DRENDRENVEX-605069 format. One record per residue (C-alpha): residue in three letters; y, x, z. Coordinates in steps of 0.05 Angstrom, whole numbers, plus 5000, padded with zeros to 4 digits. Layout:
 rest   c2   c1   c3
  Ala    Y    X    Z
...
REM end
This chain:
 rest   c2   c1   c3
  Unk 8207 1823 7124
  Unk 8232 1818 7051
  Unk 8213 1896 7042
  Unk 8144 1880 7065
  Unk 8132 1836 7014
  Unk 8169 1885 6968
  Unk 8116 1935 6983
  Unk 8066 1885 6968
  Unk 8084 1869 6900
  Unk 8088 1946 6888
  Unk 8012 1952 6917
  Unk 7997 1895 6875
  Unk 8023 1916 6808
  Unk 7988 1991 6823
  Unk 7925 1951 6836
  Unk 7926 1919 6775
  Unk 7954 1968 6734
  Unk 7889 2010 6751
  Unk 7846 1957 6745
  Unk 7776 1969 6694
  Unk 7787 1900 6657
  Unk 7850 1898 6619
  Unk 7903 1850 6640
  Unk 7954 1818 6608
  Unk 8021 1778 6631
  Unk 8067 1734 6587
  Unk 8119 1680 6579
  Unk 8097 1610 6573
  Unk 8170 1602 6543
  Unk 8175 1658 6491
  Unk 8106 1689 6497
  Unk 8137 1758 6501
  Unk 8089 1810 6543
  Unk 8127 1823 6609
  Unk 8058 1861 6638
  Unk 7996 1899 6609
  Unk 7955 1947 6651
  Unk 7941 2012 6638
  Unk 7870 1993 6614
  Unk 7895 1944 6561
  Unk 7957 2002 6534
  Unk 7906 2060 6528
  Unk 7847 2011 6491
  Unk 7902 1986 6449
  Unk 7938 2059 6439
  Unk 8005 2033 6455
  Unk 8057 2039 6507
  Unk 8088 1984 6551
  Unk 8154 1996 6516
  Unk 8119 1976 6447
  Unk 8086 1917 6483
  Unk 8149 1882 6505
  Unk 8173 1870 6435
  Unk 8101 1836 6419
  Unk 8068 1775 6427
  Unk 7991 1750 6427
  Unk 7982 1744 6366
  Unk 8006 1802 6337
  Unk 7948 1834 6370
  Unk 7895 1780 6350
  Unk 7885 1788 6270
  Unk 7839 1723 6275
  Unk 7899 1675 6301
  Unk 7965 1665 6276
  Unk 8022 1642 6306
  Unk 8007 1569 6300
  Unk 7946 1578 6309
  Unk 7958 1611 6380
  Unk 8005 1555 6410
  Unk 7958 1503 6389
  Unk 7904 1534 6425
  Unk 7943 1538 6495
  Unk 7975 1471 6489
  Unk 7914 1440 6533
  Unk 7938 1497 6588
  Unk 8006 1479 6577
  Unk 7996 1402 6585
  Unk 7958 1411 6643
  Unk 7889 1383 6614
  Unk 7858 1444 6631
  Unk 7867 1501 6679
  Unk 7827 1554 6642
  Unk 7813 1580 6567
  Unk 7753 1619 6555
  Unk 7747 1649 6482
  Unk 7723 1705 6441
  Unk 7766 1753 6394
  Unk 7782 1813 6370
  Unk 7846 1857 6386
  Unk 7874 1908 6346
  Unk 7896 1981 6355
  Unk 7955 2011 6337
  Unk 7911 2053 6281
  Unk 7882 1991 6254
  Unk 7814 1989 6289
  Unk 7792 1929 6322
  Unk 7748 1915 6385
  Unk 7714 1853 6408
  Unk 7743 1825 6469
  Unk 7714 1763 6517
  Unk 7787 1730 6547
  Unk 7795 1686 6609
  Unk 7866 1657 6598
  Unk 7904 1613 6659
  Unk 7971 1591 6662
  Unk 8004 1605 6733
  Unk 8070 1564 6756
  Unk 8071 1579 6820
  Unk 8139 1626 6805
  Unk 8210 1597 6775
  Unk 8183 1607 6707
  Unk 8105 1591 6683
  Unk 8067 1648 6657
  Unk 8001 1664 6625
  Unk 7958 1705 6655
  Unk 7894 1738 6611
  Unk 7835 1774 6643
  Unk 7805 1809 6579
  Unk 7741 1844 6575
  Unk 7722 1893 6527
  Unk 7651 1871 6498
  Unk 7648 1917 6435
  Unk 7584 1954 6464
  Unk 7549 1886 6488
  Unk 7560 1858 6420
  Unk 7534 1919 6381
  Unk 7476 1917 6424
  Unk 7464 1844 6417
  Unk 7471 1854 6333
  Unk 7419 1909 6342
  Unk 7378 1864 6374
  Unk 7382 1817 6329
  Unk 7366 1857 6265
  Unk 7307 1882 6310
  Unk 7279 1818 6314
  Unk 7298 1800 6246
  Unk 7260 1857 6221
  Unk 7199 1842 6258
  Unk 7197 1775 6244
  Unk 7200 1794 6172
  Unk 7152 1844 6180
  Unk 7098 1797 6218
  Unk 7109 1735 6182
  Unk 7111 1780 6117
  Unk 7048 1814 6126
  Unk 6980 1788 6096
  Unk 6944 1803 6159
  Unk 6938 1751 6209
  Unk 6974 1771 6283
  Unk 6955 1723 6345
  Unk 6984 1756 6417
  Unk 6954 1715 6483
  Unk 6986 1731 6549
  Unk 6958 1750 6612
  Unk 6918 1679 6613
  Unk 6889 1689 6543
  Unk 6929 1629 6527
  Unk 6959 1641 6452
  Unk 7034 1660 6457
  Unk 7049 1685 6383
  Unk 7021 1667 6318
  Unk 7053 1699 6251
  Unk 7056 1658 6183
  Unk 6995 1689 6155
  Unk 6949 1671 6221
  Unk 6976 1594 6210
  Unk 6949 1602 6136
  Unk 6887 1631 6152
  Unk 6866 1584 6214
  Unk 6900 1517 6186
  Unk 6937 1508 6257
  Unk 7014 1521 6266
  Unk 7032 1559 6326
  Unk 7054 1499 6355
  Unk 6987 1470 6359
  Unk 6952 1541 6392
  Unk 7022 1550 6438
  Unk 6996 1553 6507
  Unk 6931 1544 6497
  Unk 6865 1589 6503
  Unk 6861 1607 6428
  Unk 6784 1620 6436
  Unk 6778 1549 6453
  Unk 6821 1537 6389
  Unk 6785 1575 6332
  Unk 6725 1609 6358
  Unk 6687 1562 6409
  Unk 6628 1553 6370
  Unk 6572 1587 6322
  Unk 6562 1563 6248
  Unk 6488 1541 6269
  Unk 6527 1492 6322
  Unk 6507 1529 6384
  Unk 6565 1536 6430
  Unk 6608 1601 6436
  Unk 6619 1618 6509
  Unk 6690 1661 6526
  Unk 6654 1707 6569
  Unk 6612 1732 6506
  Unk 6672 1735 6456
  Unk 6689 1810 6443
  Unk 6759 1792 6429
  Unk 6778 1766 6496
  Unk 6740 1821 6528
  Unk 6795 1872 6508
  Unk 6853 1841 6562
  Unk 6803 1844 6623
  Unk 6766 1902 6605
  Unk 6830 1947 6587
  Unk 6799 1967 6518
  Unk 6808 1961 6444
  Unk 6748 1928 6408
  Unk 6733 1912 6334
  Unk 6681 1879 6292
  Unk 6662 1828 6250
  Unk 6658 1753 6275
  Unk 6659 1670 6246
  Unk 6729 1634 6259
  Unk 6729 1555 6259
  Unk 6780 1525 6205
  Unk 6826 1465 6225
  Unk 6792 1431 6168
  Unk 6718 1449 6209
  Unk 6694 1496 6160
  Unk 6666 1569 6190
  Unk 6702 1642 6152
  Unk 6677 1710 6163
  Unk 6739 1754 6196
  Unk 6742 1826 6205
  Unk 6789 1827 6274
  Unk 6821 1889 6322
  Unk 6839 1864 6392
  Unk 6880 1915 6426
  Unk 6915 1902 6497
  Unk 6980 1893 6500
  Unk 7023 1938 6553
  Unk 7096 1930 6584
  Unk 7140 1989 6592
  Unk 7109 2003 6657
  Unk 7041 2012 6627
  Unk 7014 1945 6653
  Unk 6966 1902 6613
  Unk 6998 1834 6607
  Unk 6958 1811 6539
  Unk 6922 1816 6478
  Unk 6952 1833 6411
  Unk 6899 1809 6355
  Unk 6896 1831 6274
  Unk 6846 1790 6237
  Unk 6837 1780 6162
  Unk 6796 1737 6121
  Unk 6732 1775 6097
  Unk 6692 1721 6054
  Unk 6699 1760 5990
  Unk 6702 1825 6019
  Unk 6628 1806 6040
  Unk 6611 1777 5973
  Unk 6635 1839 5943
  Unk 6587 1883 5995
  Unk 6533 1839 5976
  Unk 6544 1848 5899
  Unk 6553 1920 5908
  Unk 6487 1928 5957
  Unk 6459 1892 5894
  Unk 6485 1933 5838
  Unk 6461 1988 5872
  Unk 6400 1977 5883
  Unk 6394 1954 5803
  Unk 6433 2020 5785
  Unk 6376 2059 5827
  Unk 6329 2017 5781
  Unk 6361 2036 5723
  Unk 6381 2105 5736
  Unk 6302 2114 5745
  Unk 6292 2080 5682
  Unk 6342 2123 5650
  Unk 6307 2190 5679
  Unk 6240 2157 5650
  Unk 6267 2142 5578
  Unk 6307 2219 5581
  Unk 6238 2250 5604
  Unk 6205 2213 5545
  Unk 6265 2227 5498
  Unk 6261 2299 5508
  Unk 6189 2299 5495
  Unk 6200 2266 5434
  Unk 6255 2314 5420
  Unk 6204 2373 5439
  Unk 6163 2349 5385
  Unk 6209 2331 5331
  Unk 6232 2408 5341
  Unk 6158 2426 5339
  Unk 6145 2385 5273
  Unk 6203 2418 5238
  Unk 6190 2484 5258
  Unk 6116 2476 5231
  Unk 6145 2443 5165
  Unk 6192 2510 5159
  Unk 6135 2550 5165
  Unk 6092 2515 5123
  Unk 6142 2499 5065
  Unk 6146 2582 5070
  Unk 6072 2594 5068
  Unk 6064 2544 5006
  Unk 6120 2574 4972
  Unk 6087 2647 4967
  Unk 6013 2617 4959
  Unk 6048 2570 4898
  Unk 6067 2634 4864
  Unk 5996 2670 4874
  Unk 5962 2606 4842
  Unk 6010 2613 4786
  Unk 5989 2679 4765
  Unk 5912 2666 4772
  Unk 5920 2592 4741
  Unk 5959 2618 4690
  Unk 5921 2675 4667
  Unk 5856 2630 4672
  Unk 5887 2582 4625
  Unk 5889 2645 4578
  Unk 5830 2661 4588
  Unk 5793 2594 4573
  Unk 5838 2592 4504
  Unk 5804 2657 4484
  Unk 5744 2650 4438
  Unk 5708 2707 4466
  Unk 5698 2672 4535
  Unk 5636 2620 4527
  Unk 5571 2605 4562
  Unk 5562 2618 4630
  Unk 5636 2655 4634
  Unk 5669 2592 4610
  Unk 5636 2556 4664
  Unk 5657 2605 4713
  Unk 5731 2600 4688
  Unk 5719 2528 4698
  Unk 5707 2531 4768
  Unk 5756 2579 4781
  Unk 5810 2528 4754
  Unk 5783 2486 4793
  Unk 5794 2526 4857
  Unk 5860 2534 4840
  Unk 5872 2458 4833
  Unk 5844 2454 4904
  Unk 5892 2510 4926
  Unk 5949 2470 4885
  Unk 5935 2408 4929
  Unk 5931 2447 4998
  Unk 5998 2475 4974
  Unk 6029 2400 4962
  Unk 5997 2372 5024
  Unk 6033 2433 5065
  Unk 6094 2415 5030
  Unk 6086 2343 5036
  Unk 6091 2356 5115
  Unk 6149 2400 5108
  Unk 6191 2351 5070
  Unk 6191 2404 5007
  Unk 6155 2370 4959
  Unk 6196 2345 4896
  Unk 6196 2265 4894
  Unk 6224 2220 4835
  Unk 6242 2156 4878
  Unk 6243 2091 4841
  Unk 6243 2021 4859
  Unk 6175 2005 4876
  Unk 6136 1938 4889
  Unk 6085 1961 4944
  Unk 6051 1894 4936
  Unk 6037 1915 4861
  Unk 6016 1985 4890
  Unk 5967 1951 4936
  Unk 5933 1905 4884
  Unk 5926 1959 4833
  Unk 5887 2003 4882
  Unk 5841 1942 4908
  Unk 5786 1970 4865
  Unk 5793 2044 4891
  Unk 5792 2025 4959
  Unk 5732 1982 4954
  Unk 5698 2042 4913
  Unk 5724 2089 4973
  Unk 5706 2047 5027
  Unk 5627 2025 5008
  Unk 5603 1957 5013
  Unk 5594 1959 5093
  Unk 5666 1954 5108
  Unk 5704 1891 5095
  Unk 5771 1906 5058
  Unk 5823 1850 5067
  Unk 5899 1853 5034
  Unk 5956 1824 5051
  Unk 6020 1818 5019
  Unk 6081 1776 5037
  Unk 6114 1732 5001
  Unk 6179 1750 4973
  Unk 6163 1821 4982
  Unk 6226 1868 4972
  Unk 6218 1930 4932
  Unk 6225 2002 4964
  Unk 6256 2062 4937
  Unk 6201 2116 4935
  Unk 6157 2158 4891
  Unk 6103 2121 4868
  Unk 6049 2171 4846
  Unk 6058 2195 4920
  Unk 6058 2126 4957
  Unk 5983 2112 4924
  Unk 5966 2187 4950
  Unk 5983 2157 5018
  Unk 5952 2091 5026
  Unk 5891 2131 4997
  Unk 5894 2177 5044
  Unk 5906 2124 5101
  Unk 5844 2081 5078
  Unk 5796 2149 5079
  Unk 5818 2169 5151
  Unk 5804 2091 5171
  Unk 5738 2093 5136
  Unk 5720 2150 5168
  Unk 5741 2126 5236
  Unk 5699 2067 5229
  Unk 5634 2103 5217
  Unk 5627 2070 5144
  Unk 5616 2002 5175
  Unk 5676 1950 5201
  Unk 5737 1920 5177
  Unk 5801 1943 5139
  Unk 5864 1909 5137
  Unk 5915 1934 5087
  Unk 5984 1896 5095
  Unk 6061 1893 5069
  Unk 6114 1858 5087
  Unk 6188 1853 5098
  Unk 6216 1883 5165
  Unk 6281 1897 5197
  Unk 6290 1956 5250
  Unk 6340 1928 5299
  Unk 6369 1969 5361
  Unk 6332 1955 5411
  Unk 6279 1978 5371
  Unk 6310 2045 5357
  Unk 6327 2050 5433
  Unk 6255 2061 5440
  Unk 6236 2098 5370
  Unk 6300 2140 5365
  Unk 6274 2173 5301
  Unk 6281 2110 5263
  Unk 6347 2085 5240
  Unk 6355 2007 5236
  Unk 6354 1963 5173
  Unk 6308 1942 5128
  Unk 6245 1968 5107
  Unk 6184 1944 5066
  Unk 6129 1953 5121
  Unk 6057 1972 5093
  Unk 6005 1973 5151
  Unk 5930 2001 5148
  Unk 5885 1970 5202
  Unk 5814 1990 5218
  Unk 5768 1971 5282
  Unk 5743 2042 5286
  Unk 5733 2087 5352
  Unk 5806 2093 5360
  Unk 5848 2158 5389
  Unk 5859 2190 5454
  Unk 5923 2184 5481
  Unk 5926 2253 5484
  Unk 5906 2269 5412
  Unk 5953 2210 5383
  Unk 6011 2258 5402
  Unk 5984 2306 5357
  Unk 5953 2266 5296
  Unk 6013 2283 5246
  Unk 6009 2361 5259
  Unk 5978 2400 5203
  Unk 5908 2425 5206
  Unk 5890 2380 5270
  Unk 5842 2333 5262
  Unk 5799 2295 5310
  Unk 5737 2293 5264
  Unk 5679 2341 5262
  Unk 5686 2413 5242
  Unk 5676 2412 5163
  Unk 5685 2339 5144
  Unk 5770 2342 5152
  Unk 5820 2387 5134
  Unk 5872 2357 5181
  Unk 5922 2349 5126
  Unk 5925 2279 5116
  Unk 5957 2246 5163
  Unk 6013 2308 5161
  Unk 6023 2296 5092
  Unk 6032 2214 5097
  Unk 6085 2238 5157
  Unk 6125 2285 5115
  Unk 6124 2232 5049
  Unk 6148 2178 5100
  Unk 6200 2221 5132
  Unk 6221 2250 5066
  Unk 6232 2185 5034
  Unk 6282 2161 5090
  Unk 6226 2118 5123
  Unk 6195 2109 5188
  Unk 6125 2121 5210
  Unk 6090 2088 5278
  Unk 6016 2091 5300
  Unk 5985 2059 5346
  Unk 5911 2063 5378
  Unk 5862 2054 5431
  Unk 5791 2082 5444
  Unk 5739 2034 5422
  Unk 5782 1984 5400
  Unk 5817 2010 5330
  Unk 5875 2040 5303
  Unk 5937 2014 5267
  Unk 5991 2058 5221
  Unk 6054 2021 5208
  Unk 6094 2051 5153
  Unk 6168 2036 5140
  Unk 6199 2051 5081
  Unk 6272 2034 5054
  Unk 6284 1972 5012
  Unk 6322 1970 4951
  Unk 6353 1915 4912
  Unk 6339 1949 4844
  Unk 6285 1918 4798
  Unk 6222 1955 4789
  Unk 6213 1999 4727
  Unk 6175 1958 4669
  Unk 6148 2021 4640
  Unk 6087 2064 4680
  Unk 6076 2138 4674
  Unk 6031 2174 4623
  Unk 5973 2220 4637
  Unk 5999 2295 4626
  Unk 5923 2322 4612
  Unk 5940 2338 4534
  Unk 5975 2405 4511
  Unk 6047 2387 4474
  Unk 6055 2450 4432
  Unk 6117 2482 4413
  Unk 6158 2484 4348
  Unk 6174 2553 4349
  Unk 6236 2543 4397
  Unk 6262 2602 4432
  Unk 6252 2600 4513
  Unk 6283 2648 4563
  Unk 6241 2664 4612
  Unk 6280 2681 4683
  Unk 6217 2709 4742
  Unk 6236 2761 4788
  Unk 6148 2759 4808
  Unk 6125 2808 4748
  Unk 6056 2777 4745
  Unk 6087 2702 4747
  Unk 6129 2719 4690
  Unk 6078 2756 4642
  Unk 6034 2703 4650
  Unk 6090 2646 4636
  Unk 6109 2686 4576
  Unk 6030 2693 4550
  Unk 6025 2621 4562
  Unk 6086 2601 4530
  Unk 6071 2640 4470
  Unk 6000 2609 4470
  Unk 6034 2550 4461
  Unk 6075 2556 4395
  Unk 6141 2587 4437
  Unk 6188 2647 4419
  Unk 6190 2680 4484
  Unk 6247 2731 4518
  Unk 6235 2746 4592
  Unk 6288 2764 4646
  Unk 6278 2791 4713
  Unk 6332 2764 4744
  Unk 6395 2719 4735
  Unk 6434 2776 4715
  Unk 6398 2800 4659
  Unk 6391 2733 4628
  Unk 6464 2718 4633
  Unk 6465 2783 4595
  Unk 6424 2762 4546
  Unk 6447 2693 4537
  Unk 6519 2726 4527
  Unk 6488 2772 4469
  Unk 6497 2709 4418
  Unk 6420 2700 4419
  Unk 6395 2631 4398
  Unk 6365 2604 4454
  Unk 6338 2530 4461
  Unk 6307 2527 4524
  Unk 6321 2572 4599
  Unk 6265 2566 4638
  Unk 6284 2595 4707
  Unk 6257 2601 4777
  Unk 6295 2571 4833
  Unk 6298 2630 4886
  Unk 6306 2696 4860
  Unk 6342 2761 4888
  Unk 6406 2775 4870
  Unk 6478 2755 4881
  Unk 6478 2709 4822
  Unk 6441 2644 4834
  Unk 6394 2608 4784
  Unk 6443 2541 4791
  Unk 6498 2587 4768
  Unk 6465 2620 4717
  Unk 6446 2548 4685
  Unk 6513 2525 4687
  Unk 6549 2592 4657
  Unk 6492 2595 4602
  Unk 6505 2516 4585
  Unk 6577 2531 4581
  Unk 6572 2589 4534
  Unk 6512 2545 4494
  Unk 6530 2469 4508
  Unk 6464 2449 4473
  Unk 6418 2489 4520
  Unk 6364 2461 4557
  Unk 6345 2478 4627
  Unk 6279 2473 4663
  Unk 6283 2501 4735
  Unk 6210 2516 4761
  Unk 6193 2533 4842
  Unk 6145 2532 4894
  Unk 6190 2512 4945
  Unk 6235 2458 4935
  Unk 6284 2469 4996
  Unk 6341 2503 4961
  Unk 6401 2491 4917
  Unk 6375 2443 4871
  Unk 6339 2394 4924
  Unk 6382 2360 4973
  Unk 6353 2301 5023
  Unk 6287 2310 4992
  Unk 6309 2290 4922
  Unk 6324 2329 4857
  Unk 6406 2337 4843
  Unk 6425 2289 4782
  Unk 6402 2315 4712
  Unk 6364 2367 4740
  Unk 6295 2381 4704
  Unk 6237 2417 4752
  Unk 6166 2431 4749
  Unk 6134 2457 4808
  Unk 6088 2516 4827
  Unk 6021 2523 4805
  Unk 6029 2484 4741
  Unk 5982 2477 4684
  Unk 5980 2496 4610
  Unk 5979 2415 4603
  Unk 6036 2397 4648
  Unk 6080 2446 4625
  Unk 6077 2430 4552
  Unk 6095 2369 4564
  Unk 6156 2380 4610
  Unk 6182 2427 4563
  Unk 6180 2376 4501
  Unk 6205 2327 4548
  Unk 6262 2365 4566
  Unk 6279 2382 4497
  Unk 6280 2321 4477
  Unk 6327 2299 4525
  Unk 6372 2355 4503
  Unk 6369 2338 4427
  Unk 6338 2405 4411
  Unk 6266 2381 4394
  Unk 6235 2372 4327
  Unk 6163 2368 4340
  Unk 6150 2290 4357
  Unk 6173 2279 4273
  Unk 6246 2275 4286
  Unk 6296 2315 4249
  Unk 6337 2343 4303
  Unk 6413 2324 4301
  Unk 6421 2312 4224
  Unk 6489 2304 4184
  Unk 6482 2226 4189
  Unk 6470 2229 4262
  Unk 6530 2273 4269
  Unk 6569 2228 4230
  Unk 6549 2176 4271
  Unk 6567 2203 4343
  Unk 6631 2218 4312
  Unk 6645 2146 4294
  Unk 6617 2122 4361
  Unk 6668 2173 4396
  Unk 6726 2143 4351
  Unk 6703 2081 4377
  Unk 6698 2109 4447
  Unk 6720 2059 4501
  Unk 6728 2071 4573
  Unk 6673 2036 4617
  Unk 6672 2025 4690
  Unk 6603 2023 4714
  Unk 6588 1981 4783
  Unk 6529 2003 4801
  Unk 6498 2015 4882
  Unk 6426 2037 4857
  Unk 6433 2114 4836
  Unk 6380 2119 4789
  Unk 6397 2057 4755
  Unk 6471 2079 4748
  Unk 6451 2143 4726
  Unk 6408 2124 4670
  Unk 6456 2072 4642
  Unk 6511 2129 4653
  Unk 6473 2175 4611
  Unk 6462 2128 4555
  Unk 6537 2104 4551
  Unk 6557 2176 4551
  Unk 6512 2189 4490
  Unk 6542 2131 4448
  Unk 6605 2164 4457
  Unk 6636 2126 4511
  Unk 6680 2154 4576
  Unk 6645 2126 4640
  Unk 6671 2116 4709
  Unk 6628 2102 4763
  Unk 6634 2058 4825
  Unk 6582 2042 4880
  Unk 6616 1987 4926
  Unk 6660 1933 4914
  Unk 6723 1975 4951
  Unk 6705 2031 4906
  Unk 6708 1990 4846
  Unk 6773 1955 4868
  Unk 6804 2025 4878
  Unk 6787 2048 4812
  Unk 6811 1985 4776
  Unk 6885 1990 4798
  Unk 6885 2069 4791
  Unk 6870 2056 4713
  Unk 6852 2018 4659
  Unk 6780 1992 4626
  Unk 6763 1967 4562
  Unk 6702 1945 4592
  Unk 6665 1936 4662
  Unk 6588 1933 4681
  Unk 6570 1910 4743
  Unk 6515 1887 4786
  Unk 6523 1827 4835
  Unk 6498 1843 4893
  Unk 6530 1907 4924
  Unk 6524 1943 4996
  Unk 6598 1911 5016
  Unk 6588 1838 4986
  Unk 6578 1795 4921
  Unk 6614 1814 4859
  Unk 6629 1745 4838
  Unk 6694 1748 4867
  Unk 6709 1821 4839
  Unk 6688 1798 4763
  Unk 6734 1723 4778
  Unk 6796 1776 4799
  Unk 6784 1817 4732
  Unk 6785 1757 4690
  Unk 6848 1733 4724
  Unk 6877 1798 4715
  Unk 6871 1800 4639
  Unk 6879 1758 4582
  Unk 6813 1778 4544
  Unk 6772 1819 4597
  Unk 6699 1855 4567
  Unk 6659 1841 4627
  Unk 6579 1847 4628
  Unk 6536 1822 4688
  Unk 6476 1877 4705
  Unk 6421 1830 4746
  Unk 6349 1810 4748
  Unk 6375 1751 4787
  Unk 6406 1684 4767
  Unk 6481 1680 4755
  Unk 6526 1652 4810
  Unk 6544 1574 4799
  Unk 6621 1604 4798
  Unk 6612 1652 4736
  Unk 6565 1607 4698
  Unk 6615 1568 4662
  Unk 6652 1632 4631
  Unk 6580 1658 4595
  Unk 6589 1716 4606
  Unk 6540 1771 4570
  Unk 6481 1792 4611
  Unk 6444 1863 4618
  Unk 6371 1832 4646
  Unk 6346 1884 4687
  Unk 6302 1924 4680
  Unk 6331 1932 4616
  Unk 6323 1982 4553
  Unk 6365 2036 4518
  Unk 6365 1976 4463
  Unk 6390 1927 4508
  Unk 6448 1967 4525
  Unk 6469 1987 4458
  Unk 6462 1913 4435
  Unk 6514 1897 4489
  Unk 6557 1949 4486
  Unk 6547 1987 4421
REM end
């Protein structure tokens, strides 16, 4: 019997040792391990011998001896029969694993023992941790996405709402959980009519087992409706069975507004594109017209150049014939008729040059109102008694910068055209006023430039012009008049003059109603000169001065030489600039260089003039040309200091021009002056001895040119500035004994600049050049004032 029991104990020991779970038996007195089965030994990596010297807390790094003894006290005291807890065991290599412990106290033997059944739960713990991490990630995704997510079970009851869904609907998940979601947020249409669940596309995703998407209107918790875009998808389990619905939704109120705005924008864009295309077609037509007018202008200018040379030969010889005593009676009449024909040809060439914007202009400040009033009698004689004429000049009319003679021709041309359009009977209105062309006008008329203008307007109530003809009225030789009643050059001349003057012209007409022509001429702040031009119909003979004539056309050169000889000049000829320069370098005394502008050869006429004046500093230079778009004319205006007489010219015009040029150079003694005497030379020396460095601040180029020329004649050193910024820079760069400044400059008023000068110097010499009132801030200083328009005498009195 005892032997049988022993076998049973051995068999029991093998069973325990082979058990899958770990088994530990240790003494209740000293806590030494008495039995550790094989599964535990292998997991720990320890032998039975090793474990006989160890105690439970040696395997449990989370427990100290004291903590373990304290934990098992309830078993030792019989307060409980079993302890269940989780901890970690440490292997021999230092690694740990999670364990689930069931600890009991066994008292059936003489010595009470602790029995511990241990289950390795490391894999289970890892799975649980992975599940927790996945759940946390899923919660983070769902609760941090801006997309509202709902889940419904197989009864269409709400089983999940993320944070975005709560924010969008105003309901919490607790308020919707286990309720039909449709009945909470989707039960009614915006018009108040009920929305049955069977008609809801969202709720059909589950029973019909397909994904649906679209746009719907939800009801917020506070009762307002809002638009959503949704996708409802069947939710399936691992076996593929549909167990519910997942819904993604987003508020699309802003998107719908954006769509509406985009649709409106697209419609507006289409409209604007259509307008832009129409405008582009109009601009292209205007560009083609402008290019055509430019090409015609170049052609007419070239023709006029050669035509003027021919007229010069014919006219010059006719002038010489007229002065021959042998020509008398009917022959003299014939010469006069021929000269009249030359003048008509010259007028035609002038009109062609005017259209081509190649006529030499001498612009100056002009009051257009005074010009209109001065031509009133001429208008009335031209129009006749059956045409009523009214002239209107606006108050405070600005001055414009134009050539006054050509302006009179322009007005007369327009009046004559108006008379013809009215058939000699009707009403004509001539107006002058101030005008500003803004950006809106420039967009519709791209050939114009924004700015301030003086507007001249001529309006008639005549027959008007058709739309087809209106586009061609400025072309040379185009006319709506009957054959033989018009040259077609009147409006083309007006067009060229306005463009060359930097202005703008517009014509408005309607058949049977009349025509209005508006001319916009650039405003100038300069004062109008007080003097008027004198007639050039009187011969002004020479005084035996020497004139070097440079002309490549042999017939023209011969004619000019004979004309000058008859006027009392000694003449030397040269066929080109190189030959003329050789004559100058010979040292011959020459008073005037009279040269054509356009000549063959490498040496240009302008270079000839510069080199000749370098050799002969007092040499006077007069250019002549029948075509002025060349080296001495830029932007339609003569270069500074250049004297020009246009071909063809009469003996009277040539004689007066030569006397004027010689007088300016100081080489003329014909008008009673004795030329540069010793006394004048001594005065000049005295002036140069008292030379001042003067800054002239004036934006109007013509005024500044004349003032600078006079001051330099007085022996002063002049520095020029056309704006406040430029003037301040000049002052910063050097010292000036005197400053002469205008008050109104393009970049502001000069009063502050004057005060700056007075603060910077103890006794500054400052002269105010103005035609207006001295500002209050400068009045107490009683500065000398050069009143515009001023004369040479006024300048000498103030400057000396």
